[in-house]
C-alpha positions in Angstrom: -179.0 -122.5 109.7 -178.4 -119.3 111.7 -182.2 -118.6 111.9 -182.6 -122.1 113.5 -179.7 -121.7 115.8 -180.8 -118.3 117.0 -184.4 -119.2 117.5 -183.3 -122.4 119.4 -181.1 -120.2 121.6 -184.0 -117.8 122.2 -186.3 -120.7 123.2 -183.7 -122.0 125.8 -183.3 -118.6 127.3 -186.9 -117.3 127.0 -187.2 -116.8 130.8 -184.7 -113.8 130.7 -186.3 -112.0 127.7 -188.4 -109.6 129.9 -185.3 -108.4 131.7 -183.4 -107.4 128.6 -186.0 -106.6 125.9 -185.9 -102.8 126.5 -182.1 -102.8 126.3 -182.2 -104.8 123.1 -184.9 -102.9 121.2 -182.8 -99.8 120.4 -180.1 -102.1 118.9 -182.7 -103.8 116.8 -184.1 -100.5 115.6 -180.8 -99.7 113.9 -180.1 -103.3 113.0 -183.0 -104.0 110.7 -182.4 -101.2 108.1 -178.6 -101.9 108.5 -179.0 -105.6 107.4 -181.1 -104.6 104.4 -178.5 -101.9 103.4 -175.6 -104.4 103.9 -177.3 -107.0 101.7 -178.0 -104.3 99.0 -174.3 -103.4 99.1 -173.2 -106.9 98.3 -172.8 -106.2 94.6 -170.9 -102.9 95.2 -168.5 -103.5 98.1 -165.9 -106.3 98.4 -166.8 -108.3 101.5 -163.2 -109.5 101.9 -161.9 -106.0 102.3 -164.6 -105.3 104.9 -163.8 -108.4 106.8 -160.1 -107.5 106.9 -160.8 -104.0 108.3 -163.4 -105.2 110.9 -161.2 -108.0 112.2 -158.2 -105.6 112.6 -160.4 -103.3 114.7 -162.1 -106.1 116.7 -159.1 -108.2 117.7 -157.3 -105.8 120.0 -160.6 -104.7 121.6 -161.6 -108.4 122.3 -158.1 -109.2 123.8 -158.4 -106.1 126.1 -161.8 -107.3 127.3 -160.4 -110.9 127.7 -158.0 -109.3 130.2 -161.0 -108.2 132.3 -161.0 -104.5 131.2 -164.4 -102.9 130.6 -165.6 -99.3 130.1 -169.4 -99.4 130.3 -171.2 -96.8 128.2 -173.6 -94.8 130.3 -175.8 -93.5 127.4 -176.4 -97.1 126.3 -179.7 -96.5 124.4 -178.2 -93.6 122.5 -175.2 -95.7 121.5 -177.2 -98.8 120.7 -179.1 -97.4 117.7 -176.1 -96.4 115.6 -174.2 -99.5 116.8 -177.1 -101.6 115.6 -177.0 -99.9 112.2 -173.2 -100.6 111.8 -173.6 -104.2 113.0 -176.5 -104.7 110.6 -174.6 -103.4 107.6 -171.7 -105.7 108.6 -173.9 -108.7 109.0 -175.7 -108.0 105.6 -172.3 -107.8 103.9 -170.4 -110.6 105.7 -172.7 -112.4 108.2 -170.3 -111.3 110.9 -172.1 -109.9 114.0 -171.4 -112.2 117.0 -168.0 -110.8 118.0 -169.0 -107.1 118.0 -172.3 -107.8 119.8 -170.6 -110.0 122.4 -168.0 -107.2 122.8 -170.8 -104.6 123.4 -172.9 -106.7 125.9 -169.8 -107.9 127.7 -168.6 -104.2 128.0 -172.0 -103.3 129.5 -171.6 -106.1 132.1 -174.8 -108.0 131.4 -175.4 -111.0 133.6 -174.8 -114.4 132.1 -178.5 -115.2 131.2 -179.2 -111.7 130.1 -176.1 -111.8 127.9 -177.2 -115.0 126.2 -180.8 -113.9 125.6 -179.7 -110.4 124.4 -177.5 -112.1 121.8 -180.3 -114.5 120.9 -182.9 -111.8 120.4 -180.7 -109.6 118.3 -179.3 -112.4 116.2 -182.8 -113.9 115.6 -183.9 -110.5 114.3 -180.9 -110.0 112.1 -180.8 -113.5 110.7 -184.5 -113.5 109.8 -184.1 -110.1 108.1 -181.0 -111.3 106.2 -182.8 -114.5 105.1 -185.7 -112.5 103.7 -183.5 -109.9 102.0 -181.2 -112.6 100.5 -184.2 -114.5 99.2 -185.7 -111.2 97.7 -182.3 -110.5 96.0 -182.3 -114.0 94.6 -179.2 -115.1 96.5 -180.7 -118.3 97.8 -179.4 -121.1 95.6 -179.0 -124.9 95.8 -175.2 -124.3 96.1 -175.6 -122.0 99.0 -177.4 -124.7 101.0 -175.2 -127.6 100.0 -173.3 -127.6 103.3 -176.4 -127.5 105.4 -176.8 -131.4 105.8 -173.2 -131.5 107.0 -173.4 -128.6 109.5 -176.9 -129.1 111.0 -176.3 -132.5 112.8 -173.3 -131.2 114.7 -175.1 -128.0 115.7 -178.3 -129.8 116.8 -176.2 -132.1 119.0 -173.8 -129.5 120.3 -176.3 -126.8 121.3 -178.0 -128.6 124.2 -174.6 -129.8 125.4 -173.3 -126.3 125.4 -176.5 -125.0 127.2 -176.0 -127.6 129.9 -172.3 -126.8 130.3 -172.7 -123.1 130.5 -175.0 -123.4 133.6 -172.1 -124.9 135.5 -169.8 -121.9 135.3 -169.8 -118.5 137.1 -170.7 -115.2 135.5 -167.2 -113.8 135.3 -165.7 -117.1 134.1 -168.4 -117.1 131.4 -167.4 -113.6 130.3 -163.7 -114.5 130.1 -164.3 -117.7 128.2 -166.7 -116.0 125.8 -164.2 -113.2 125.0 -161.4 -115.9 124.7 -163.5 -117.8 122.2 -164.2 -114.6 120.2 -160.5 -113.8 120.3 -159.7 -117.2 118.6 -162.5 -116.8 116.2 -161.6 -113.3 115.1 -157.8 -114.1 115.0 -158.6 -117.1 112.7 -160.8 -114.9 110.5 -158.1 -112.2 110.3 -155.5 -114.8 109.3 -157.8 -116.1 106.6 -158.5 -112.5 105.4 -154.8 -111.8 105.2 -154.3 -114.9 103.1 -157.0 -113.8 100.8 -155.3 -110.4 100.5 -152.1 -112.2 99.3 -150.1 -112.6 102.6 -148.2 -115.9 102.9 -150.1 -118.4 105.0 -147.2 -119.0 107.4 -147.0 -115.3 108.1 -150.7 -114.8 108.3 -151.3 -117.6 110.8 -148.8 -115.8 113.2 -151.8 -113.6 114.1 -153.6 -116.7 115.4 -150.5 -118.0 117.1 -149.8 -114.8 118.9 -153.4 -114.4 119.9 -153.4 -117.9 121.3 -150.3 -117.2 123.4 -151.7 -113.9 124.8 -155.1 -115.4 125.6 -153.5 -118.5 127.3 -151.5 -116.2 129.5 -154.6 -114.1 130.4 -156.8 -117.1 131.1 -154.0 -118.7 133.2 -153.7 -115.5 135.3 -157.5 -115.3 135.7 -157.9 -118.9 136.9 -154.9 -118.6 139.2 -156.3 -115.5 140.8 -159.7 -117.2 141.1 -158.2 -120.2 142.8 -156.4 -117.8 145.2 -159.6 -116.0 146.0 -161.4 -119.3 146.7 -158.5 -120.5 148.9 -158.7 -117.2 150.9 -162.5 -117.6 151.2 -162.1 -121.2 152.5 -159.4 -120.1 155.0 -161.6 -117.3 156.3 -164.6 -119.7 156.6 -162.3 -122.2 158.5 -161.2 -119.4 160.9 -164.8 -118.4 161.5 -165.7 -122.1 162.3 -162.8 -122.3 164.7 -163.9 -119.1 166.4 -167.4 -120.5 166.8 -166.1 -123.8 168.3 -163.9 -121.9 170.8 -166.8 -119.7 171.8 -168.9 -122.8 172.3 
């Protein structure tokens, strides 16, 4: 399913591939061996423990970026190769890669179309590598594909709708909404990982509740400031029009 989704996304955003391909290749160079290594570790490392640790690290970083804070890495290519290796291992073990990749590209300030195609290229490569490796290891079973008929229709309908909607929003709004979605996703994943680790569900879901409150406050502040900026711009334009009419 992920192979289809990622190739579909790559098709819709193909026009931006040339702009980002040289930024994506170093990440892919570390990603491919990382995915294979992660898949080979499946029988030796507990994925649940890895998920718990990764979610604990990712959640505060995502919330920070959801507030608009970014610290772009100057030596991006040098950082991309080891990052790709780590993300590849993580994906091979748990199929988690979207939040850390989105965190990285958002931190680097990629434009909206470049952000989407960068994710599409990397996730196409990693999902194809994982599919081949899982098949080679004999992990592809009838049971593993049993949910596919239930998932696929919603994805195939929702994807073009999402592609149309995303063209209607600005770049900074896109970044904030993307990070907000990742915050909810990771918070939910962390809550589920805590439950699997033996924490009471009522207590574990407090992580999701607190994240929801924090993200709502951040988004409200962002849209309030954006409305204020638009109002100021409109007022300035009105004053300029008045000045032109007086001069005339």
